[in-house]
N, C-alpha and C positions, 0 to 999 in steps of 0.2 A: 251518667255518673251517679245521679241521685238514686236510680234504680239499683245500681250495684251496691251503693251504700246501704239501702234498705235491705237487700239480700244478706249483706254481711251482718247487719244488726240482728236479723232473724236467726241466722246461723249461730251467732254468739249466744243467744238465749236458749236455743234448743239443743246445743251440743251436750251440756251436762245431762239432760234428759235422755238423749240417745245413749250416752255412756252408761247411765243407770239401767236402761233397758237391756243393754248388752250383759250387764251383771246378772240380771234377773233370768236370763235364759238357762241358768244352771249348767247341766252337763253339755248343753249345746253351745255353750259360750266358747268361741274360738279365739278370743282375745288373749294375747300373751300376757304373762304377769308383768306388772309395772316394775321398773327398777326399784331397788331398795331405797327407802327414803333418804338414807345417808348419801346416796350417789345420784339423786334426782337433780339433773342440771336444768335449772329454770331457764325458759326461753328469754334471754336477756333483751331481745329485740322488743319484747312486749312490755317490759317494766322499766321503771326509773332506777332500779338497783341491779347490781350484779351479785349472784351468789358466789361462794368460794369453790364451787364444784366445776372443774373443767370438763370439756368433752372427752370421753374415754380415748386412750391412745389407740390409734388406728381407725378412728371414726371421723367421718366428714359429714357435717350437718349442712344441708342446703335449706335455706329459709327464705320465705317471702312474706313480708309484712305489708299490710295496707292500713294506713292511718288517716284519721280525720281529726281536725281540731277547729274550734270556733275562731272566727276572726275577731281580733280585739285590738283597738287602737291604743298605743302606737306600735304594738308588736309586729304588725305587718303593714306598716307605712300608711295606715289609715284605711286600708281596704277592708270593708266589713264582711266580705264573702268568706264562707268557711273554706278551709284549705284541705287538700287531699294529697297524700304522699305514698308512693309505693317504694319499698326498699328490699331489693334482693341482697342476701347476706350469705357468707360462707364461714363456717366454724370448723377448725381442724385440730384434732388432738394429735399433734405431731410428735409428742414424747410423753412419758409418764408424768402426770401432774402439770403438763404444759398445754396451752391452747392458744392458737392464733385465729384471728378473725378479720374480716373485711366487709364493708357494706358501702353501697352507693345510693343515696336517696334520689328518687325520681319524682319531681313535682309534676303532678298530673292535673293540678288546678281545680277549678270549679266549673264544670261544663266547658273545659278547655280554656278558661279565662281566669288567671290568677292576678288580675289587676296589674300592678306595675312590675310583676315578676315574669320572667320568661319560663315557660314550662320546659322540662327536661332534667337531665342529671345535674347534681350539684357536686360538692367536694366529696372525696373518698375518705372514709374513716377506717383506720387500721389499728388493731389492738393485739395485745398479748397478755395472757394471764398465767401466773405461776402460783400453784398451791404449794406452800412450804410447810404446812402442818395439817394433819388429818386427825379427826376425832376418832376414827377407827383404830388409830395407832396409839391411843391413850392421851391425846391432847384434849383440852377442854372444848375445842371446836375446830372446824376446818377454817384455815386462814389462807388468804391469797393476796398477792399484789398484782395489780393490773395497770398497764400503761396503754393509753389510747391517744391516737394522733389524728388530727385533721389534715389531710393532704390536699393542696389546692388544685383540684382538677376541674372546678367549675369555671364557667365563662368569666374571664377577667379576674379571677381570684388569685391571691398570692399569700405567702406566709403560712406558717404551720402552728396549730394549737397543740399544746402538750397537757395531758391530764394524767395524774397519778392517783390511784385508788387502793385503799385497803378494804378488803371484803372479808367478813366473818360470818360463818354459818354454824349454828348449833342445833343438833338433833335431840329431841326429847323422847322419853320412852313411849309416849302416846303417838309417835311418828309425826308430830308437828315440828316445824323448824322455825327459828328466828334468825333474822339477818340484820347486820349492821354494816353500813358503808360509810367511810369517811374519805373525802376526796378534795383535791385542789387542782386548778387548771390555770395555765398561763396562756393568755390569748394574744394573738398577733394581729395588730391593726392594719396590716398591709393589704388587706383584701377589701378596703373601703370602696375601691373603684370597681368592684365586681359588677358585671352586668345583671346580676341577679337581685338587684335592689334599685329602688328609685328614691330620690330625695323628696319628701313631702313638703307642703307649703310652709310648715313650721320648722323646716331644716332637720327633721328626724328621719332616720333610716331604719328599716326593719327587715328582719328575715329570721327564719328558723331553719336549722340544718340538721346535721347528723347527730351529735349527742353527747350527753354526759356518759362517758364510757361508750359502749356501742349498743346501748339499748335502743329502743325504737327510733325511727327517723324523725319523730316529732320531739325528740329529746332536747328541746330548747338549747341549742348550741351557740351559734354566733348571731348577734343582732346587728352589728355593723355600724352603730352610732359612733360619732367622733369621740364621745366621752364614755365609750365602753370600758368596763373594768378590765385592767390588764391582768389582775389576779382574781379569780373567782373560786369559791369554795362552798362546801355544803356537806350534808349527811343524809342518810336514808335509814329508816327503821322499817323492817318488813317481817311478815310471818306467812307461812304456807302450811296447809294441813290437808289430809285426805278427807273427801266427803262421800266416799263409797267404800264398800267392804274390800274390794280388790285393789284399792289404792290407785286406780287408773285416772282419777280426777282429783285435782288438788285445788283448793281455794287459796287465793293470794290476796294479801293486803299490804300496802306500802304507804309510808309517809315520807315526803321529800321536803326538806328545808334547805334553803340555799340563798346566797347573795343574789341580788338582781343583776341582769346583764349591764344595765346602764347606771352610771353614777347618779346618786340622788333618788333612786327608786327604792321602794321598800322590799324587804326580804320576801321570798316566795315561800308559801306554805300550801302544799298540794297533796291531796289524798287520792289514792289509786286502789282499785280493787278489780278482781276478775278471777279467771280460773285457767287451768291447763288440763288438757285431756290427752292421755296416751291412747291413741286409736289402736295401734298394734306396735310390734317391735320397731318398725321403721318410721312411723308417722305420728306426729303430735300436732295439736291445735291449741293455741293460746288466745285468750281474749282479755283485754283490759279496758277500764274506763277511768278517767281522772277528772278531778274537779279542783279548781283553784279556790281555796277557802276564803282568802281575803281579797280576791280579785286584783292581784298585783298588776300594775299598769304595763309592765313589759313581759307579761306571760299570757297565754291563751286562757280563756275562762274554763273550758272543758274540752274533752276529746276522748277518742277511743282508738284502739289498735287491735287488729286481728292478724295472727301470725300462724303460718303453716310451715312445719319443719319435716324434712325427709332425710333420714340418716342413711349413709353409705359406709361400708366397711371395706378394708383392703388388707 
């Protein structure tokens, strides 16, 4: 597992260099042109925010993410080992300006041992996004509403979480984009008996699952404490911009602020950065790193995610 993680970190750092070399090949460059900046659909599995751009109608994106996060007490029931999660996802542009998505996080542990947690799949996350305004049509920005739901498919889990999110994306003449997300989530406490957590000596329970929206599997979803907040809310501010002439690589920054999972804990303030590379018309690679600025007690200290996406059309 540690060898795989080392390989992913190396790939994350060399990917932009590979893309730049592709650009420098001049007439021998076979890479297809990147989508226009106004229609660039950021790989939401990789980030804490969702942009307002849906998958194009008639497209199906198959994505696989691999994430790592540091162990932090009490966010993972006192287990100090780092955590590893693989997440297969599917995104479908089923109608104009509409997108449906589903993912199932798979805990792969640390060398096969995740402390008090059983390895394997957890709850399923299902989402739908509707873009109701387009900047290309004269509106000041692209705007979308997203609904995301946690479905209890994990061992012993029950109840459903509901999240509503407003996503706004604005394109500037320099091809940079800014993003603003505002969201709220109603959590259901009926999954406290899930076999995917253990009660530690001080009576705290910990777990991380699918996510705020359907972004990466490490997206700090349920923590399962008896005093978990029934209503959670937060906001994201992000920016992305091209870092090579052909636009195939975009740098991304994101700031997440949100309530804690547990009553009595402080707000989360997390910075995230990384990039996305359009390898060709069908394939993209995204890499992100995050850091918990104030070391909130029910959030991991840091982590990263690598996402590969393959697009199909019909």
